[in-house]
C-alpha positions as a Python dict, from the first residue, in 0.01 Angstrom:
ca = {
    (1, 'X'): (0, 0, 0),
    (2, 'X'): (153, 330, -106),
    (3, 'X'): (53, 541, 196),
    (4, 'X'): (212, 858, 57),
    (5, 'X'): (-20, 838, -251),
    (6, 'X'): (-336, 751, -61),
    (7, 'X'): (-287, 1036, 189),
    (8, 'X'): (-205, 1279, -93),
    (9, 'X'): (-529, 1182, -262),
    (10, 'X'): (-728, 1222, 58),
    (11, 'X'): (-553, 1559, 127),
    (12, 'X'): (-644, 1690, -230),
    (13, 'X'): (-1007, 1558, -216),
    (14, 'X'): (-1043, 1713, 139),
    (15, 'X'): (-924, 2061, 10),
    (16, 'X'): (-1175, 2043, -276),
    (17, 'X'): (-1455, 1962, -49),
    (18, 'X'): (-1388, 2240, 197),
    (19, 'X'): (-1359, 2482, -97),
    (20, 'X'): (-1687, 2364, -217),
    (21, 'X'): (-1837, 2409, 131),
    (22, 'X'): (-1709, 2759, 152),
    (23, 'X'): (-1858, 2823, -184),
    (24, 'X'): (-2186, 2702, -72),
    (25, 'X'): (-2178, 2934, 235),
    (26, 'X'): (-2111, 3223, -7),
    (27, 'X'): (-2400, 3113, -231),
    (28, 'X'): (-2161, 2960, -497),
    (29, 'X'): (-2062, 3317, -602),
    (30, 'X'): (-1721, 3474, -624),
    (31, 'X'): (-1884, 3824, -670),
    (32, 'X'): (-1791, 3911, -313),
    (33, 'X'): (-1411, 3877, -383),
    (34, 'X'): (-1288, 4212, -521),
    (35, 'X'): (-946, 4324, -638),
    (36, 'X'): (-901, 4448, -272),
    (37, 'X'): (-976, 4103, -138),
    (38, 'X'): (-725, 3942, -368),
    (39, 'X'): (-464, 4203, -284),
    (40, 'X'): (-519, 4119, 100),
    (41, 'X'): (-516, 3750, 21),
    (42, 'X'): (-186, 3780, -159),
    (43, 'X'): (-35, 3998, 121),
    (44, 'X'): (-158, 3760, 391),
    (45, 'X'): (-51, 3456, 206),
    (46, 'X'): (301, 3606, 141),
    (47, 'X'): (335, 3711, 513),
    (48, 'X'): (231, 3372, 631),
    (49, 'X'): (464, 3184, 405),
    (50, 'X'): (758, 3416, 503),
    (51, 'X'): (677, 3404, 874),
    (52, 'X'): (645, 3014, 865),
    (53, 'X'): (972, 3004, 666),
    (54, 'X'): (1153, 3215, 915),
    (55, 'X'): (1022, 2997, 1208),
    (56, 'X'): (1216, 2708, 1061),
    (57, 'X'): (1533, 2912, 1113),
    (58, 'X'): (1463, 2954, 1484),
    (59, 'X'): (1619, 2679, 1692),
    (60, 'X'): (1341, 2451, 1812),
    (61, 'X'): (1273, 2470, 2185),
    (62, 'X'): (1080, 2134, 2202),
    (63, 'X'): (1239, 1843, 2024),
    (64, 'X'): (1269, 1891, 1645),
    (65, 'X'): (933, 2075, 1595),
    (66, 'X'): (938, 2434, 1488),
    (67, 'X'): (657, 2679, 1586),
    (68, 'X'): (451, 2776, 1286),
    (69, 'X'): (451, 3147, 1310),
    (70, 'X'): (254, 3226, 1016),
    (71, 'X'): (-63, 3001, 1021),
    (72, 'X'): (-262, 3232, 1251),
    (73, 'X'): (-279, 3484, 966),
    (74, 'X'): (-482, 3235, 758),
    (75, 'X'): (-741, 3195, 1062),
    (76, 'X'): (-750, 3583, 1083),
    (77, 'X'): (-827, 3616, 712),
    (78, 'X'): (-1124, 3393, 757),
    (79, 'X'): (-1246, 3589, 1052),
    (80, 'X'): (-1226, 3913, 858),
    (81, 'X'): (-1337, 3813, 506),
    (82, 'X'): (-1512, 3483, 532),
    (83, 'X'): (-1469, 3115, 440),
    (84, 'X'): (-1380, 3156, 66),
    (85, 'X'): (-1117, 3405, 130),
    (86, 'X'): (-977, 3199, 423),
    (87, 'X'): (-969, 2879, 223),
    (88, 'X'): (-815, 3044, -92),
    (89, 'X'): (-556, 3205, 141),
    (90, 'X'): (-476, 2853, 273),
    (91, 'X'): (-435, 2721, -71),
    (92, 'X'): (-216, 3020, -181),
    (93, 'X'): (0, 3006, 134),
    (94, 'X'): (70, 2630, 93),
    (95, 'X'): (145, 2666, -284),
    (96, 'X'): (391, 2958, -224),
    (97, 'X'): (562, 2764, 53),
    (98, 'X'): (600, 2454, -165),
    (99, 'X'): (780, 2672, -416),
    (100, 'X'): (987, 2877, -166),
    (101, 'X'): (1049, 2601, 82),
    (102, 'X'): (1026, 2255, -106),
    (103, 'X'): (1033, 1959, 118),
    (104, 'X'): (1300, 1700, 64),
    (105, 'X'): (1027, 1439, 95),
    (106, 'X'): (819, 1570, -174),
    (107, 'X'): (482, 1765, -198),
    (108, 'X'): (187, 1655, 28),
    (109, 'X'): (-165, 1804, -36),
    (110, 'X'): (-259, 1713, 317),
    (111, 'X'): (-74, 2023, 448),
    (112, 'X'): (-273, 2242, 217),
    (113, 'X'): (-591, 2108, 360),
    (114, 'X'): (-479, 2177, 713),
    (115, 'X'): (-400, 2539, 628),
    (116, 'X'): (-752, 2572, 455),
    (117, 'X'): (-909, 2426, 770),
    (118, 'X'): (-780, 2727, 975),
    (119, 'X'): (-921, 2971, 722),
    (120, 'X'): (-1243, 2800, 722),
    (121, 'X'): (-1280, 2781, 1102),
    (122, 'X'): (-1192, 3143, 1117),
    (123, 'X'): (-1498, 3227, 921),
    (124, 'X'): (-1711, 3028, 1163),
    (125, 'X'): (-1655, 3305, 1430),
    (126, 'X'): (-1903, 3529, 1241),
    (127, 'X'): (-2126, 3261, 1092),
    (128, 'X'): (-2420, 3352, 1303),
    (129, 'X'): (-2378, 3723, 1225),
    (130, 'X'): (-2339, 3777, 1601),
    (131, 'X'): (-2084, 4018, 1784),
    (132, 'X'): (-2136, 3860, 2099),
    (133, 'X'): (-1851, 3658, 2284),
    (134, 'X'): (-1606, 3700, 1992),
    (135, 'X'): (-1295, 3624, 2204),
    (136, 'X'): (-1452, 3305, 2328),
    (137, 'X'): (-1550, 3191, 1983),
    (138, 'X'): (-1190, 3259, 1849),
    (139, 'X'): (-1043, 3057, 2149),
    (140, 'X'): (-1279, 2772, 2080),
    (141, 'X'): (-1257, 2760, 1701),
    (142, 'X'): (-882, 2827, 1681),
    (143, 'X'): (-815, 2559, 1937),
    (144, 'X'): (-1037, 2305, 1760),
    (145, 'X'): (-884, 2365, 1417),
    (146, 'X'): (-526, 2385, 1546),
    (147, 'X'): (-548, 2079, 1757),
    (148, 'X'): (-711, 1878, 1489),
    (149, 'X'): (-455, 2004, 1218),
    (150, 'X'): (-143, 1972, 1432),
    (151, 'X'): (-224, 1660, 1644),
    (152, 'X'): (-415, 1449, 1404),
    (153, 'X'): (-394, 1549, 1035),
    (154, 'X'): (-18, 1641, 1033),
    (155, 'X'): (70, 1321, 1213),
    (156, 'X'): (-118, 1128, 941),
    (157, 'X'): (56, 1300, 666),
    (158, 'X'): (385, 1272, 833),
    (159, 'X'): (350, 885, 836),
    (160, 'X'): (359, 876, 462),
    (161, 'X'): (732, 952, 482),
    (162, 'X'): (831, 872, 831),
    (163, 'X'): (621, 583, 924),
    (164, 'X'): (503, 498, 1269),
    (165, 'X'): (801, 701, 1398),
    (166, 'X'): (588, 1009, 1328),
    (167, 'X'): (379, 952, 1632),
    (168, 'X'): (682, 1001, 1858),
    (169, 'X'): (643, 1373, 1770),
    (170, 'X'): (301, 1368, 1905),
    (171, 'X'): (436, 1362, 2263),
    (172, 'X'): (651, 1666, 2197),
    (173, 'X'): (346, 1845, 2042),
    (174, 'X'): (135, 1782, 2336),
    (175, 'X'): (399, 1921, 2576),
    (176, 'X'): (418, 2246, 2384),
    (177, 'X'): (50, 2287, 2305),
    (178, 'X'): (-45, 2470, 2619),
    (179, 'X'): (248, 2726, 2573),
    (180, 'X'): (211, 2795, 2189),
    (181, 'X'): (-177, 2782, 2142),
    (182, 'X'): (-229, 3073, 2385),
    (183, 'X'): (33, 3277, 2198),
    (184, 'X'): (-138, 3207, 1865),
    (185, 'X'): (-482, 3300, 2004),
    (186, 'X'): (-363, 3616, 2163),
    (187, 'X'): (-178, 3734, 1858),
    (188, 'X'): (-487, 3660, 1637),
    (189, 'X'): (-729, 3844, 1862),
    (190, 'X'): (-514, 4153, 1921),
    (191, 'X'): (-443, 4191, 1539),
    (192, 'X'): (-814, 4135, 1477),
    (193, 'X'): (-914, 4418, 1695),
    (194, 'X'): (-655, 4633, 1553),
    (195, 'X'): (-751, 4565, 1175),
    (196, 'X'): (-1124, 4554, 1208),
    (197, 'X'): (-1171, 4943, 1247),
    (198, 'X'): (-962, 4993, 936),
    (199, 'X'): (-1218, 4811, 726),
    (200, 'X'): (-1519, 5043, 847),
    (201, 'X'): (-1528, 5216, 508),
    (202, 'X'): (-1604, 4902, 311),
    (203, 'X'): (-1959, 4799, 242),
    (204, 'X'): (-2096, 4530, 455),
    (205, 'X'): (-2103, 4286, 163),
    (206, 'X'): (-1730, 4295, 143),
    (207, 'X'): (-1644, 4239, 500),
    (208, 'X'): (-1744, 3918, 679),
    (209, 'X'): (-1684, 4040, 1018),
    (210, 'X'): (-1932, 4317, 965),
    (211, 'X'): (-2223, 4080, 853),
    (212, 'X'): (-2427, 4207, 1152),
    (213, 'X'): (-2439, 4555, 1012),
    (214, 'X'): (-2775, 4678, 848),
    (215, 'X'): (-2767, 4587, 475),
    (216, 'X'): (-2884, 4934, 367),
    (217, 'X'): (-2596, 5124, 516),
    (218, 'X'): (-2228, 5161, 459),
    (219, 'X'): (-2001, 5072, 746),
    (220, 'X'): (-1861, 5386, 896),
}
C-alpha cells in the first residue's frame, strides 16, 4: 500500500470539499471577492509563508518541531473576510511555501488542507452574524482547528514519509500545546481588534466580520 499516494489523494479531495463548502456558504458566487480582497489575500499569504519560513530558522525549543508563526494569519483572514477568502488564502500560502521551501520528502496536499481548515474555522466566528463573545469564539474555534490540524492531520501526513515514528512527535506537540496555543490565539485576537476598525469604510457585503451591520448602510 502506497501510504504517501493515498494520503495525498485524501488531502487533495478534502481541500476540494472544504472549498466547495465555503462556496456554498457564499451562495456559490465569487462576486464578493474584489481586487482589494485578492490584494489582501496575496499580502496575507506572502506574510504567512515568510513568517513560517523564518520560524524554521529559529532553533526549536521542544524536540525537533518548529513553531509555525504564520498560520494564525490564515485564521485571521477567515475571521475578517469569510470562508472563501480564508480557504483561498490557505491554498495560496501552501502553494507559495511549496515553491519557496520545497520539502526534501516531496509535496503533500494534506498540509494544504490543514491550512484551509484554519481559514474556514476562522470564518465560523461570524457565521451567526453575532458580535457577542467574539474572544470566546476565537479561543474555541482556533483551538479546535489547530489541535485537529497539528495533533491529528499532520501526524497522519507525516506517516507517509516517516512511518510510525511520526507519532513520537505527538508527545512533544502535546507538551508545547499549552504554551504555543495561547500565543497564537492572543496574537490573532489583538491583530483582529486592530485591523477591524480599518475596514469600516468598506460596504457590509465585502467584510465578513461586519455581517451584523444593516444591509442598507455603509460601515462608518
